VEXVOLUM-85165 format. One record per residue (C-alpha): x, y, z; residue number from 1. Coordinates in Angstrom, 1 decimal. Layout:
% residues N
+--------+--------+--------+------+
|      u |      v |      w | resi |
+--------+--------+--------+------+
|      X |      Y |      Z |  NUM |
...
+--------+--------+--------+------+
% end
This chain:
% residues 91
+--------+--------+--------+------+
|      u |      v |      w | resi |
+--------+--------+--------+------+
|   14.4 |   -3.0 |   29.2 |    1 |
|   11.1 |   -4.8 |   28.4 |    2 |
|    9.4 |   -4.3 |   25.1 |    3 |
|    6.5 |   -1.9 |   24.9 |    4 |
|    3.6 |   -1.8 |   22.4 |    5 |
|    3.4 |    1.8 |   21.1 |    6 |
|    0.9 |    1.4 |   18.3 |    7 |
|   -1.5 |   -1.1 |   16.9 |    8 |
|   -2.5 |   -0.9 |   13.2 |    9 |
|   -5.7 |   -2.6 |   12.2 |   10 |
|   -6.2 |   -2.9 |    8.4 |   11 |
|   -9.9 |   -3.2 |    7.5 |   12 |
|  -12.1 |   -3.1 |    4.4 |   13 |
|  -14.9 |   -1.3 |    6.3 |   14 |
|  -13.1 |    1.8 |    7.5 |   15 |
|  -16.0 |    4.3 |    7.4 |   16 |
|  -18.4 |    1.9 |    9.1 |   17 |
|  -15.8 |    1.1 |   11.8 |   18 |
|  -15.2 |    4.8 |   12.4 |   19 |
|  -18.9 |    5.5 |   12.8 |   20 |
|  -19.1 |    2.5 |   15.2 |   21 |
|  -16.4 |    3.9 |   17.5 |   22 |
|  -17.9 |    7.4 |   17.4 |   23 |
|  -21.6 |    6.6 |   17.7 |   24 |
|  -21.7 |    3.4 |   19.7 |   25 |
|  -18.6 |    3.8 |   21.9 |   26 |
|  -18.4 |    7.6 |   22.2 |   27 |
|  -14.8 |    8.1 |   21.0 |   28 |
|  -13.8 |   11.6 |   19.9 |   29 |
|  -11.7 |   11.0 |   16.8 |   30 |
|   -9.3 |   13.9 |   16.4 |   31 |
|   -6.9 |   12.4 |   13.8 |   32 |
|   -8.3 |   11.0 |   10.5 |   33 |
|   -8.3 |   11.1 |    6.8 |   34 |
|  -10.3 |    9.2 |    4.1 |   35 |
|   -7.8 |    6.3 |    4.4 |   36 |
|   -7.3 |    6.1 |    8.2 |   37 |
|   -8.3 |    7.2 |   11.7 |   38 |
|   -6.6 |    7.0 |   15.1 |   39 |
|   -7.7 |    6.4 |   18.6 |   40 |
|   -5.3 |    7.6 |   21.3 |   41 |
|   -5.6 |    6.0 |   24.7 |   42 |
|   -3.1 |    5.9 |   27.6 |   43 |
|    0.0 |    6.2 |   25.5 |   44 |
|   -1.1 |    3.7 |   22.9 |   45 |
|   -2.1 |    4.6 |   19.3 |   46 |
|   -4.7 |    2.4 |   17.7 |   47 |
|   -4.7 |    3.1 |   14.0 |   48 |
|   -7.4 |    1.9 |   11.6 |   49 |
|   -6.3 |    1.8 |    8.0 |   50 |
|   -8.4 |    1.1 |    4.9 |   51 |
|   -7.2 |   -2.0 |    3.2 |   52 |
|   -8.4 |   -4.0 |    0.1 |   53 |
|   -7.2 |   -7.2 |    1.7 |   54 |
|   -8.7 |   -9.2 |    4.6 |   55 |
|   -8.6 |   -7.8 |    8.1 |   56 |
|   -5.0 |   -7.7 |    9.3 |   57 |
|   -3.2 |   -6.7 |   12.6 |   58 |
|    0.2 |   -5.1 |   13.0 |   59 |
|    1.9 |   -4.3 |   16.3 |   60 |
|    4.5 |   -1.6 |   16.5 |   61 |
|    6.9 |   -2.3 |   19.4 |   62 |
|    9.6 |   -0.4 |   21.1 |   63 |
|   12.3 |   -2.9 |   22.1 |   64 |
|   16.0 |   -2.9 |   22.6 |   65 |
|   16.1 |   -6.7 |   23.1 |   66 |
|   14.9 |   -7.7 |   19.6 |   67 |
|   17.4 |   -7.8 |   16.7 |   68 |
|   14.9 |   -8.1 |   13.9 |   69 |
|   12.8 |   -5.2 |   12.6 |   70 |
|    9.9 |   -7.3 |   11.2 |   71 |
|    8.6 |  -10.5 |   12.7 |   72 |
|    5.4 |  -12.6 |   12.4 |   73 |
|    3.9 |  -14.2 |   15.4 |   74 |
|    2.2 |  -17.7 |   15.4 |   75 |
|   -1.2 |  -16.0 |   14.5 |   76 |
|    0.3 |  -14.2 |   11.5 |   77 |
|    0.3 |  -10.9 |   13.3 |   78 |
|    3.0 |   -8.7 |   11.9 |   79 |
|    5.3 |   -7.2 |   14.6 |   80 |
|    7.2 |   -4.1 |   13.5 |   81 |
|   10.0 |   -3.3 |   16.0 |   82 |
|   11.1 |    0.3 |   16.4 |   83 |
|   14.9 |    0.1 |   16.6 |   84 |
|   15.4 |    3.8 |   17.2 |   85 |
|   14.5 |    4.1 |   20.9 |   86 |
|   11.2 |    5.7 |   22.1 |   87 |
|   10.4 |    7.7 |   19.0 |   88 |
|    6.8 |    7.5 |   18.0 |   89 |
|    5.8 |    5.8 |   14.7 |   90 |
|    3.5 |    7.7 |   12.4 |   91 |
+--------+--------+--------+------+
% end
């Protein structure tokens, strides 16, 4: 089975401005949010924006039965979190 990206987490220092941009400029209806995060759902993929005090950071959550490690870092320092429990969603 090939690996599938099930969620992308984007950690940003400017969460409220980013949320307003997606709502006002791009017309997204954000149904899941709190003061620390918001989520865009699109075609089976969750894009999660999380408030962070650090620099902008990207994490990919992957469903894969071919990878033996649960946490990897790609050459661009993108953190890859592998779901080793099948197709369960990651919250």
